[in-house]
N, C-alpha and C positions, 0 to 999 in steps of 0.2 A: 027857670026853675029846674025845668026837666033836664037841660044841659048840665046845670051845676050838678044835679044829683048824678048823673052818668060820669062825669069828669072825676067826683070824689070817689064813686065805685071804681072807677080805672084805678085812680091812684092806689086804693086800698088794695084792689086785686094784685097791681104791680109790687106794693110793697111787701105783701103776704107771699108772693111767689117766691121773692127775692130771699126773705126769711127763711123759708121752706129750704131753699137751694143754700142757703149758708149752713143751715142745721145738716143736709145731707153732706155737705163738703167736710164740715167739721169732724165727721165720723171717724175719718184716717188720721186725725191731729193728735197730738198729746191734748190733754183737758185744759180747759181755761173757761173764762167767762161766756155768757151766752152771746153771741154777736147779733146786733140788729141793722136792719137796712140802713144804708148811707152812714150811720156812725160806727159800725162794726161793735167791737168791744173795749176799745181805748176808753169809753168813759169809765170801765172799771177803775183806771189809774187817774181818774181826775184829769184826763187829757195831759198828763204829764209824766215822762218817766224819771220819776226822783228815787231816792234812797228806800224811804219809807213804803212808796206803792209796790214797788219792785219786790220787796223783803215780804209785803203783806200777800203779794201775788205767789211767790214762791212758796210760802206756808200754807196757802189755801190750797194751790193745785199741785204744787209740788216744783222742783229744781229744772224741770223742763216743761213748758205750758205753752197755750197759745192765746194772743191776742189777736185781733182783727182790726187792720187798720182801714176804715171803710169795708170795701169788699175784698180786701187782701190779706190772708193770712200769714200772721208773723210768729214765729218761734222764738220764745225768750229762755235764753240759758242763764242760769243761776248757780253760782258754786265753784270753786275751781275746777274741779274734775269734769264737770257738765260743759263749762266754758272752753276748756281746754279741748276735750274730745268733739266737741261740736264744731269748733273750728280749724283743728288739725286731722280728723277723720275724713277722708275724701275732701280734702282742702279745697281742690282745684274746684269741684262740684259747687262749693259756697263761696267762690272767690269773686261773685259779681258784685256790682253796686246797685242800690235800687233807682231805678229809673221811675221817679214819681213827679206829679205836676211840679211840686216846689223844686227839686233837684234840677229838672229840665229848665225851669225858669232861670235859675241861678249859675247853671253850669253849662246846660244842654249838651251833656254826655260827653264834654270836651274836657283836655287837660290830664291830669294824673289821678287826683284823688277820688273822683265818681265817676269816670269813666269805665268803659267796659270792652272786651273782645280786642280788636285789633288797634284801636286806639289807645286803650290802656296799655297792651305790651309794648306798642313802639314808642309812646310817650314816657312811658315809666324807665324803659331801658335806656333810651336815648338822655332822659333827664338826669337818670343817677350816675350814668357812666360818664356824663360830662361834670357833674359835681366832684367825681373822684379825680377826674383830670385837674379840675381846679382847687383840688386838696382836701376834698370832704373826707374826714377819719384820719388825716395824717398831718405832718407837721405844718404844710400849708394853711390850713384851717386853724391849726392850734395858733399859729401867730395872729390870725385874724381875732381869735377869741382872746387871746393875751391884751392884743391892742385895745379892745372894748372895755376889757376888765380894768386896764390902766385909766381908761376915760372914767369909768365909772367909780373907781377909788379916788381919782383927783375930784369928783363931783362932791363925793362926802367930805373929802379933807376941806374943800372950801367952805361947806357949811359950818365948820369949827365947832362941830357937836350940838348945833341947833336942832329942835325938833324939824322934821322933815318926812314929807310922804315919799317913800322910796319907790312908788308905782311906775311913774313914768321914766324916771332915768334907769330904772331896770329894763323895761319894754325897749327904750331907746338902744341900750347897750346889746341886747340878744338881738333884735332886729337888724342892727347894723352890720353883724356877722354875715347875715344872709344877704343883706342888701349888697354888701362889697362883692360877693360872689355873683349874684344875678344881675345888678346894675352897674358894677364896677366902680361904684363910690358909696360912700357913706353919708349920713344926714346929720346936721348940727341939731343939737337939743332944742334950739329956737326956731327950726326951721318949720313954717306955718304949714306946708304941704304935707309934711312927716305927720304933724298932730293930727293934720284931716285924715290921714292914710290909717292911722291907728283909731282913730275914732269910728271911722267906716269897718274895719275890720272886728272892732267891740261890737258893734251894733249888729253883724251877720251873726258871730258867734253867740250873742245873748238871744237873738231871735230864733235859733237851731233849738230843739228840745224843747222850747217853750209851747204854752198851750196854744199860742196863736199859731205855732207850726203846724201841729197836729190838726187844729180846725181848718186850716187853709188846704191840708192834705186830703181831708175828707169831703170839704165843699169848696172845690176850685172855682165852680162858677161864681160862686158869693165872694171868695176871695178876689177874683180878677176884678171885679165892680167896687169893692170897698176900701175907700182910702184908708191907710193905716199902717201896721208892722210889716206885712209883706211888700207894700210899695217902698217903704223905707228901706228896706233889705236890698231890693233891686236897685234903688237909687245909690246905696252904699257901694253895692257891687259894681255897678257902671262907672261911679266915680274911680274906684282903683283900677278899673280896665281902662279908663280913660288915660290914666296916669301912665299906665303901663306901655299903651299905644303911642305916647308922647315921647317915652324912653327909647321905645323901637325905633320910633322916626330919627332921633337924636343919634342912634346908634348906626342907621342905616346911611346917615349923611357924614359920620365920620368914616365909613367905608373901612372897618378894620377886618372883615372876615377872613383875609389872608392870615391875619396874625391875631385871632381871637383873644380877648382879656377877660370875658366874661360870659356869664350863661347866654344873654342876648347874642353876643357874637356868634358863640357856637351855634345858636338856633338858625341865625341867619344864613350862617355858614350851611347847615345841614339843608335849609330851604332851596339853597342854588343847587345842592347836591342831589337832591331827590325830586327837583321840578318835573322830570320827565319819567319818575318811577311809577309805574302802575301800584294801585293800592297803598301809595304813601299817603299818611295821615298827618303829614309836617305841612302846616300852614299857619298863617298868621292867628287865626283863632285859636287853636291849639296852643301856640305859643303864648298868648295873652293868658290863657287859663293856666297854663304850665307854671308860669309866673306867678301868678295868683296863688295858686296851689302851694309853691315852694315857700311863698313870702309868709301864708297862714302857717302851714306846718313847720316852717323854720322858726318862728318867732312866738307865737301866740302861748303854745304849750309849755315852753322851756320858761318864758318870761312868767308865766303865771306861778309855774312851780318854785322860781327863784323868790317870787315874793312870799308864798308860803314858807319858804325857808327862812328867810330873816324873821316872818313873825313867829316862827317855832322858837328861834334862838330867843327870842323875848319871852315867849312863855316857859322855856326852859332853859333858862340862864346855867343851870349847873351841865348841860350838855354842851352848851357854847364854850365854857370853861374847859370842859374836858377836850374838846376839839383844838382850843387855842394852845392848850398844853402840849398836845401831840405835834402841832404843826411848830411849836417852840423847839421842842426836843428834837425833830428830825429835820427841820430844813432852818437854814439862816435868815435873819431878817429880810436881807436882800435878794434871798433865792426868788426866781420868777417861776411861780407854780405852773408846772406842764402835767398833761394828764397822766404821764408814767409815774408821777408822784403818789397815786392812788395806792400802788404796791407796797408802800412804804408807809402809809397811812390808813391801815385796817379800820380804826376806829372812825376816821373821817368818812372813809368810804361808805362805812356802814351807816352813818348818819345820812348822807345823801341819798341813800336807795330808802331809808327809812322815809325821809321827806317825800319821796316818790311815791312809797306804797301808802303812806298815812293821808298825806294831801289827795291821793285819788282823783285827780283833775278830770279825768275822762270815765265818767259815771258809765256809760255805755259806748261801745264801738259804732260807727256809723253803721247803720244796718247793711247787711250784707243779703245779696239775691242769689236764691239757687239757679244756677244756668242750665241744668239739665236735670230730670227726675233722678233721684239718688236717695240715699239711706242716712238719715241723721239720728244717732243715738237710738238705733233700733227701730225708727219710724220711718216708713215710704213717703217721701217729699217731693209733690211733683215742682217742676221747673215753675219760677215765677216766686215760689215763697220767700218771704222775707226772714231772715235770720238777726235777731238782736241778742247781743251777749252783754252780760251785765259784768264788766270787767271789776267794777267796785267789789261786787260780791266774792271774786276770787283774791283780792287783796285784804278782804277781812275776815276769810272762810277760819271758824274756829278750827275745824279739822286741821289746819295746816299752819296756823300762826298761834304761838304760845299766849300773846297778849293782844289780840289784834286790835282792841280798841284803846290802846294806850300806844302813847309814842314811845317805842323801844328800839334804839339801834341794835340791842342784842339778838334780835331777829336775824343779824346778818352776822352775826359773829359765833365762833365754836367757843369751846370751852378755854381754848389757850388763847382767846382774844384774836385769831385770826379771822379775816373777812371771808365769808361764804354765800354763794349764789343760793337762792331758794326757788323750787319748781314752780310755787303756786305765785311768785312774782311776775304779774302780767300785765305790769304798768304799760306795755308798748304792744299789747294784743298779743294775737298768734296765728300762725297758718298764713296763707297768701297774701292776705292783705295786713300783715303786721307793720308796725311802722318801720319804714326804710331808715329813717333817721334817728334810731335808737342810738347809735354810737355817736353822732353828733350832738345830740342832745345831753346825754351824759357828761362828754367833754366839756361844754359850755356850762352845765351846771356845776360841775367839780371845780373848773377853774374859776368861775367866778365866786363861787361861794367860797373857796379856800383862800382866794386873794382879798375878799373883803374882810373875813376873819383874822386874816395874816394881820391885817393894818389897823382893824377897830374892834372896839367892844362895843356892843349894841346893847342899847339900854332904853327903858320907856322914859317919855318925856315927864318931866317934873309934874307932880298931881296926878297922873294917870295911873289908876289901880287895877282896872280891868282891862281885859283884852278880849275882843270880839272875836272868836275862832270859827264861828259858823260861815257858811259859804254864801256866795252870792250864784243862783242856779242859771245855766244856760248849757250851751253845748260843751264849755269847760267850767270846772267849781272855781270860781275866783273867791279870795279873801275880800272881805270888807275893807275900804280905805282906813289905813291906819298910820301913824306918824311914828317914828323912832329917833332917836339919838345916837349918832355914830362918833364916838370918842376914840381919837387918836391912842393906841397904846404904846 
């Protein structure tokens, strides 16, 4: 009994000491909910960073406030000006990626997306330099996108106007663009392994930003031994990495490094070139994670946006009609859509940008980590602090958008009907960690969207009166499954 009382007293003392320590540390940070030992203050947003919680947080504590993820402070940025300045002023100082329990389990600081320091600089520089050699952002990549757009058109044509769920064909088309670049081949629509890869990525994306994710970050010792979402996310990640290692093995056996044809070939050549170079970060683990990152970044977000694009055409048939009238007026029916066409199609280009804004599929940026003591928006911020930017709040900021909660292509048109860019359009984030695949994503979205609307009128299946425009919450905001009819024009 005496021992139990001593243990309870010790635990209470330690919790009290941590509580007082967190209150002391909180003094220099922006205002925010009171942090408690172990759980921090993430409880205030119900362990989930969603639209309403972050809006309520900003309304209560201001556009720059502090949440505690366990014992770690996290500055939350809300609204266009706050997000932009927070990510671009002293951009290099806030360019780190968070190194937390979950991120270490799923990526171990490797690859491009969540690495830091020398690994990030070398892998990112090599990765995107190689993608440029393989055609990213130019005619080489455009031809690959046009090929997949043709397959997508053929899929809908074969359905002859019957009701169909477009989700997987879209994911298939978009993913095959990056597959051809990274692996040197595309997958058929029926390929079982491809279906398993997409299911694995879908689970990882759903796990991120979920309540389970935040709980695992706060209670890692508990998550480590509890069967459930984290174990399934790790299994999904391991499945993808196992597939990538098989692809690497196959590439090694073909021995094409003297005449590389795809990303893996180029990486194998780089491995050979740097094997005796001190401080080189090029190894098979970084290659596997880089391929994982490229596949995820080059497929998931664009495919999700294109799914929203077709859904919005069902919801706003008048806008679909205007796009098709512009396509018909400017391009011949046999014209092969290219990215350069956007300059002749201002209304269609505005619709594509409004789809990106209104769908707002990335609610928050992957949290960044302050790499050295610095100043953020007037606050002294110590090294190790996390920065969470609510990109969605910039895309719907009423101070910068005339009708933020309406789907309005006019946001990107001037009075003369010419396309205009908007400074609050932060769909691809900002600063050192802004999405490097912005051009590729816009190219894919524009070419595939226009190719489909050039050939088909998209309508609701017979008898369907209502469309669910709510999102499925996760790392990206997906639409609920839906069906449409693609009627040949």
